[in-house]
N, C-alpha and C positions, 0 to 999 in steps of 0.2 A: 412377414409385417415389419415396417418399421414404424420407431416411436421415436420421437426427438421432444427431449427435454428440456426445458429452456429455462434457466435455475438465475435471477436476477442476484444472487449473492452466493458463493463458494459455499457456505453451510448448508444450502438447500440442496446443490448439486449432489454434496454428500450422503444425503438422506435420500434422495433420489434412486442413487446407484443400489444404496444397500436396501431398497426396498424390492427396486426390479430385481433384484439378486433372489430374495428373499421367495417372490412369487413365481421365478424361475422366466422372466421373462429376459430373452438373449440380444434382441436385433434394438435395444436401447443407447442412443446415443446422448450425452448430456454435452448440452452446449450453453453460453454464457452471457447474459446481457438482460440489460435492463431498458424497458420502453421502447424508444428506437433503435435501439441496438437488437432487444429483441426481438423485434418484427421483422429488423431484416434479415437477420439469422433464422427466424423463420421462414419468410419468402422465401431463401436461400434452401430452408431443408426442403421445403415443397418443390423445389424443380427439381432438387437433385433426389426423389422419390419419397417422402417421407408420406407413410400413410394419417398419422396421427401426432398431433403436440402434443403435451402438455407444460404449463406454466402457471403463474399465479398473479395476484392481483392487476394492476392499471395496465401489465405488459401483457395480460391474458386476454384484457377486453380490447386492447388494441388490435392485437394478434387475430383476435376472432373476426375484426373487420378488412383484413388482408389477405386471409388464404382462402381458400374452396375444402380444405381438409377439418375434418374435428378436428375442436381443440377442448382441451379438459383442463378446468380452473382447479388450482389447490387451494382452497378457501381458509379462512386463518380460523381456529376455531378459541371456544372462550377458553381452555386452557392456554394456548398461545399469548394472547391477550393477559391473562392471571401472571405469566414468567415474566413478561417485559414491565409491568406496573409492580409487580415485589422487587425486580432490579432499581428500579429509579425511587422507589420510594424515601422518601430522604427528606427530615422535617425543615431541615436549613436551606435546601436546595429547592428550588422552583422547577418543573415538571412540564411539558406540553406534549401533546400528540399533534399532528400535522399531517394529513392526508385527505382521499379522497373520500367520497360520502359515505360509501358500503363499508368500509375502516372504521371511520371515523361513528359512525351512528354503534359500533359493537362495540369500540373501545369505548364509547360513552355510556354506556347502558352495566357494561362490568366495571367500570370505572367508578358507576354510582353505586351498584349493589353492595361493593367492598369498601367504600367510604374513602377512593384512593384519590389523593391530591394532587390530580393529572389534567388540567386544562383541554381541552376538547376541541381542535379546530379545523372545520371542513372546508377541503379546497376544491372548486370544480376545474379547476387547470391549471396544469401542468405548469405556469407562467407566473400563476399565483403563489406557489410556494413561497419563491425567495423573499417578497413583499410580506408575507407572513412571519418568516422567519428572522427579517432584520426589527419587525417591531417588538418580537420575542424577545431579540438579542436586548435592542432597547429596555424594555421593561427587567433584565437582568436574570433571565431563567438559564438555567446550568445546563440541565437535557429537556432535549427534544425525540420524542418517539415517532418513529413513523417505517414508513414503505423506503428504499433503496435510495431514489431521488430525491427523497426528505434528508437523510441522515448526511448523503456526498454534499448535498447543497448545505445543511450544518454544519458538518465538519471546515467547510473553507469559509464560513465566517465566522469560527472559532468558539464554536458552540458544539455541546457533546450529543454527536445523534446515536443513540440505541435504537437497531434495527430491529422492526418487529417481524420474529422470524418463524414460520412454519413449522409447529412440531412434527414428529414420525408419523404422528396419529392422521395428522391431515391429510398429509402425504400418502401415506398410504391408501385410504378412502378414495383418493385421485388417480390412484393405481391400480385399483380392482375396479372402478367407475370404466377405465380404457380400457384394461383385460374385456372388458363384456360390450364395449364399444366394438373391439376389433374384430370379436368374432362375428359380427356382424357385417364387418365390412370384405368386399372382394375387392384386391388390388390389378390395376388395369397396369399399370407402370411400366413397358417395358425399353425404357431405356437402357441406351448403353453406358455405364459411368466408367467402365475401362481406362480410357484415357484420365478422367478427374481423378481416380483413384492412383492411378501412378503418379501424378505431379503432386497429388499429396503427400507422398511417401517419400519423395526428395528432399532432400537435406536444406538445398539451397534453390530458393526460386527467386524469382526477375519482374521487378519492374521498371520499364522504360517508359520515360514523360517525356515532352516537347517545352520547348520554352513558355507555349502558352497554357503551360498546368493541363494539356491534353493527356489520360492517359492512351499510349501508345501500343503498348505490354504487359499482359499483367497475368504470372503462372498462375499464381495461390492466391489469394485473398487475404486481404490485410486489415487489422482494423481501418476503420473509417478517422479515428484521432489519427492514426500515424499517417494512415495514406495521406490527409490537407495536410499534414505537417510538412511531409517529401514534398508535397505538389510544390508549398509555399516557398521552400528552401532550393527548389530546382535551379529558379533565375541566380541564385548566390555561387553556385557551384562552377569552379571557373575549370579547374583540371580535377584534382580527388581527392578526396576524404574519407576516414573512416572514424566511426562514433558508436558508442550504442544508443539504442532508444528503448526505452522499456516503458511498460505501464504497469497496471497492479498488479497482474498473472503473466504477462509476456515480457521477452527482453531479447532484443535484436540486434546482431551486430552488423550494422549497417555500412557496405563501402557505395562510395556514389564516386562514380564518373563520368566525364563528359567525353560524349562521342564527336570528337573535332565533325568527324565529315557530314555524319547528318545532323549533326546541332542538337541533340539528342542526351540525355541523361539518363544513364542506368543506373540503376540501386539493386546490388545484389543481396540478397534478405539471406539471413540464416540465425538459429537460437545462438544467443551469447552463454557462453559459459563461464568465462572468467569472473574471480570474485570481486576486482573492482576494473575500472577503465578508466584511461585519461581524459575522456570526454562522455559521457553519459547523458542524453537529455530524458528528460521524465515532462509529458506532458499536461497541463491545464487540471484535470481531475485526478490525474494519474502523477500527479508531484509527489505523490507519498512515498516512500521507501516502500517494494513490495514486501508485506508481510510485516509490514509496521506496526506499530500501536495504535496510531492513528493520529490526529489531529489533536494536541490536549495544552491549552493555553491558560497558562497559570498567570495570577497576579505578577509574577516576575517578567513575564515576553510580553503583558500587556504594558506596558512600562517603556517597550521599545516602539510604541507608535508614532513617540515625538519626532523621531528623524524625517527631514525633509529632505525633500529631492534630488539635490544639490548632494548631500551627504551621502547618501546612495551612490552618487556617481563617483565620488571620491573613495568611495569605498568603507563599510563598516566592519571592526573588527568583532566578532564574538567569541568569547573568552570562557573557556570553563573546562571541568574537569572531562576524562571521555564518559561518555553514556549522560551528563546533565542534562543534555537536551538542546544543543547547537544545532542538532540540523532539524529539527522539530521548528525552533524559533526563525530558522530561514525560510520553511514552508512558510510559516506564519506570515510572513513578511513578505513572502512570493505574491505576484497578482498571478492569481489561477488562472489566467483567460490566454497568458503566453508561456514560453517555453523555462522549462526549472533545469538549468546545468549544472549539473553535478562533477565538481574539478579536481581529482587527486594531484593535492600538489608533489608529492612521491614522483609523480611518474609523467606528469609534466614536461615535454618539452619542446624547443623550439618549431617542429613543425605542429604538434599540436594548439601552441600560440595562434599561428595562422589559418587553424582551421575553425578556430572560434568564430571569426569574422564571416565563416560559410554558417553555421551550425544554429550562430544565435541568431534570432527574430526579435523584432521589435516588441519593446516590452519586456525583453525576456531577461533572467534571473542570473547572473553568474554566482555560484556557490563555489567555495573552494575550501576541502579540506584539506588540513595540516599546512596551511598558508603561508606557516613561518620557514617551510622549507625554499619558497621562491626568492626570487632577487627583487630588489627595487625594479628595476628597468620594465620585468615581466607584470608585476603588477600596475605599473601604469601602461601598459601596453592593453591591459583589460579594461584598465580604466577611462581610457581615449575612448575603446569601446561602447562601453556601455554608456559611455553620455553620448555617443552618437545613436545609438539604436534607444534611447529615453530608458535603459534597462538601472538594475542593480546588483553592486557588487557586494558582496557577504564572502568576509574572509574568517574563517574558524580557526584556532587556536586552543590546545590547553594553557599558555600563558601569554599574557601581553607582548606584543615585541619591541624592543626598542625603538626602530624607525618605524614612527608610523605617520610622519609628515602629515598633518591636519587631518588624518583621519580619525573616525568616531570609533569609541568603543563603549561593549557592551558586555560586561559581566555577569553571568548568568551562575548561582552559587551551587553548589553539590544540592542533592536530594535529601540528605542530613540535614539541611539547615532550614529545609524549609518542610518537615515533614508532615506538616496541617494537609498537605496536597494529597498525602497518602489514600486517603480516603477517596476519593475521587477519581484517582487515577489508576485506582483498583479497579471500579467501575467501569472506566474507560476499556480498561486491559482484558476484562470479560466479556464482557459485549462483543469486542473485537476478536477474541479467540471461540465464545460463542459462534460468532458468523463462518470464519473459519472452519471448523471440525466439528461443524452440529451437532454441538453441544447446548442444554439448555439451565443453565448455571445460572441460578435469580440472585447469590451475592454473596457473600461472609461471613460466618459468622463472630461473633463480639471479640471471642477470647481469639479467633484467627487474626481480626485485624487488627489484636492488640500485639500480637506476634510479629504482621509486617510494620508495622512503626516503631518496634524496638528495635528490627533490625537496622544494620549503621549503610548497610549499601555500600559497598568500594567501588562498584561498578553505576551507583548513582540509577537513574530513572530505565537503564538496559536492563539493570539487576531484578529490577520489579517485572520488568514487564517478563524475565525468565520464569520467577516465583510462579507468577500469574500462568503462564502458559502449562507448567508443567502440574500445577495444581491442576489444572481445568482439565487437561488430559487425564488426571489422575482420579477425578473424583467423581464418583458413581451417583451419589444424592446431589439434590437440587443447590445446594448452600457447599461452599468450601469451609472445612471443620480446621479446627486447631495443629489435629496432627498433619492433616496433608497438607497444611503451611508448611510448620515444620519440616516434615518429609520431602519438600520441593525444593523448599532451602536447600536442607543436604544434599540434594541430590541433583543440584545447578551449581555444584562445587563453586558456593559462591562466600561459604567458610575462609576465615581471615588465616594465612598461615604467615608462622614469624619471618622476617626478611633479613636475609642474611648481610651483618656490616664488618664481616671480617676478610682478609686479603684485597687484592687489588678490584679497580672499578672493573675490569675487563671479567674478573672472577664473580664479583655480584653481580652483576648485568649476565653470565652466564649461569648461576646460581635461579635468576630471578623469571628467564626465560624457561629451564627447565620444570621450576613450579608450574607456569602458569601452564604446559605442554602436560605437566602430570593433573593438574585441575580437569584439562578439559579433555581427560581419558586419553590421551597421547592420539588424539584428532589435529595431525597439522593445519589442515584447515582453520578451523576453528581457534587455532592455537594460533596461529598469523593473524588471523582476522583482528582478535583482541588485541596483540601487541605491534598492529598495527606495519606490519614486516611483512616480507611476502614470501612463498614459502620456498623459495630457492636459500633466503637469508638465512630462514628459519632452519631448514635441513644442516647448511653449512654449521652454524652456529651449536647445533645438535651433535656434529659430527665429532667437528673439534672439541666438546666434552667428551664423547666418549673415547677419542683419540688420545685425549690429554689423561683419562683416569685409567685407560691401558698401558700407562707408559708408568703411572704411582705406585 
């Protein structure tokens, strides 16, 4: 008997797998998808022979209306509500819950019993959520608690979404009920799945479309968001191009070719493993970096709202230290309904510049990392393209360039100069890693927060994110303790080491590379990413150091 569990968020999927293993349920498949995407996964699962589906919240309710097999709903318990209310408890920050009536009633009841200062708003339709969130934003609310759709919409609008997660107890109850239900079911599905399973095992799959955006061939189903983008850009494919297309969980290398004889466009799709691509397209709600800390908008970033349309077309320089939040600011300024192009100034070449006109759709954003490595001619080509597509050009660098030629500049200060943001950032990060790792951390103890504020953060927001990630993974309690924070700071290799100022510039640079390599536990991938160089360059510089030491 086959069970398909559909998780609206990653942390729930992890808990589902743990519970399934503990109950010795072998044929359980975990899929991810919220609301409409979850329903599509459920319909597809039924077609492929699933006998029972487990999901939660609004996703489960919608699935029940579309499939003819049993659907077991994971309920949100009182303990689950208490955990999230504890996390958003803040006398200086306003918090609200926005969600469907069943959850809203439970949150309202527990909020009153515990005297939690959380306002509760019930909505009957998914379309009403955005209107309510806009009202809360206008009323200066900081935290919004809700289901996946509420959290995603809140983060797009610059609010801090806190997901109301299901604890292990609730998941276990649902699986026990599913196990009991399965004992009364008799499977009658004798479909032959051999061909489908073969196609799923292929490393590369094919999508062929015509100029009218009709699918001619699809050997493996891709995300509807990805498919829609590939259909829209098909008319722009003149010969061939390649780029990376990414979402919250998936990241694919796309090779597009026009088949001139049949006037068709063929996409070859396979998982993308390279750390950095010259062109990476992130779509709408997936504009966030996979595994990122979530969209946190500070008062500094909020000042960037004054930029006008013609300034975006000419290009805006985002200046700040590594990890200070330039990429987060870029996502904040981005129109979430259009593609977000993440460009590497180090890897971009003439061919890539030509391919930008194919992958950039209307009102899209071009965000260039290490833009100071581009020449003025390349930037002017991007300016023209962005102006033609009514889009935005955002140029990121550590230092302000000498040749700006009328472009606007926005300086983002380092985290050590805006430590008042650390408490809120900490809450956002805890919520984010709770969702990813299936934890239920409710906050950080006061003396632990004091240690976080005391730390200087040479790597800025990235360092704080790394510390909270380590602490969430290490912690066995409901709150992050001072000891846990200090241990995470130490194990995250963030403590300062003395810079060498003796010798030639090349020798100083070599020592810095070596120290970072040691700090990253001799991990070449992490070291290269932290230094902003590729792994080949890193290997060559380390090899030169070893050879030099062997001669002396």
